[in-house]
C-alpha positions in Angstrom: -0.2 0.2 0.0 1.1 3.5 -0.3 1.6 6.5 2.2 -1.0 9.3 2.4 0.5 12.8 3.1 -2.1 14.0 6.4 -0.9 17.2 8.0 3.2 17.3 6.7 3.1 13.6 8.0 2.8 10.4 6.2 0.8 7.6 7.2 0.2 4.0 5.3 -2.9 3.5 4.0 -3.4 0.4 5.9 -4.0 1.9 9.3 -7.0 3.7 8.1 -8.5 -0.1 6.7 -7.3 -1.3 9.9 -9.2 1.5 11.7 -12.0 1.3 9.8 -12.7 -2.5 10.1 -12.6 -2.1 13.9 -15.2 1.0 13.8 -17.6 -1.8 11.8 -17.2 -4.8 13.6 -17.9 -2.8 17.1 -21.2 -1.3 15.3 -22.0 -4.7 14.0 -21.4 -6.1 17.5 -23.6 -3.4 19.2 -26.3 -4.1 16.6 -26.4 -7.8 16.9 -25.8 -7.9 20.9 -27.5 -4.7 22.5 -31.6 -4.8 22.8 -32.1 -0.9 23.3 -33.2 1.1 20.1 -31.2 4.0 20.2 -28.0 2.1 20.8 -28.9 0.2 17.7 -29.0 3.4 15.7 -25.5 4.9 16.7 -24.1 1.6 16.4 -25.7 1.5 12.1 -24.2 5.2 12.5 -20.9 4.1 13.5 -20.7 1.3 10.6 -21.8 4.0 8.2 -18.8 6.3 9.5 -16.7 3.4 9.1 -17.2 2.9 5.5 -17.2 6.7 5.0 -13.3 6.2 5.9 -12.8 3.6 3.7 -14.5 5.9 0.9 -12.1 8.7 1.7 -8.9 7.0 2.1 -9.0 5.1 -1.0 -10.1 8.3 -2.7 -6.8 9.8 -1.1 -4.4 7.1 -2.3 -6.1 7.0 -5.8 -6.0 10.8 -5.9 -9.7 10.8 -7.0 -12.4 12.8 -5.3 -15.0 10.8 -6.4 -15.1 8.7 -3.1 -15.0 12.0 -0.9 -17.8 12.7 -2.8 -19.7 9.7 -2.4 -18.3 9.5 1.2 -20.6 13.4 1.8 -23.7 11.9 -0.3 -23.4 8.9 2.4 -23.1 11.4 5.3 -26.7 13.3 4.1 -28.3 10.0 3.6 -27.2 8.7 7.3 -28.2 12.4 8.6 -31.5 12.0 7.2 -31.8 8.2 8.5 -31.0 9.5 12.2 -33.4 12.4 11.9 -36.3 10.1 10.7 -35.2 7.1 13.0 -35.3 9.2 16.4 -38.0 10.9 15.2 -40.1 7.2 15.3 -38.3 6.2 18.2 -39.7 9.4 20.1 -43.1 8.7 19.0 -42.6 5.1 20.2 -41.7 6.1 23.6 -44.2 8.6 23.9 -47.0 6.2 23.3 -45.3 3.2 24.9 -42.9 2.7 27.7 -41.0 0.0 25.5 -36.4 0.1 26.3 -36.3 -3.1 24.6 -36.5 -4.0 21.0 -38.4 -6.8 21.3 -41.3 -5.2 23.0 -41.4 -3.4 20.0 -41.7 -6.2 17.6 -45.5 -6.6 18.6 -47.6 -4.6 16.2 -50.5 -3.5 18.4 -52.5 -0.1 19.0 
């Protein structure tokens, strides 16, 4: 792998890929293990940010701006997803006192 010039110092691109893999695994574990819907949303955001880090790292390595533009688009979609998800959770927590995702799977009015 080639090195990336960041802030006057050179870093190997594999460090960014390793950090992204760690962040993605932490997010996946958070989604699979935790039962709180808010923690699940935060874990999904962590996984999306890990994917954005890979896009930006490869974009810098290949000297191509398309990866950075795609990461920016992904961030806007993630922000919209977070707003809609949090609005749904606030509405659910107002009507019911459910703190477990299994309690939300039952569809009753």
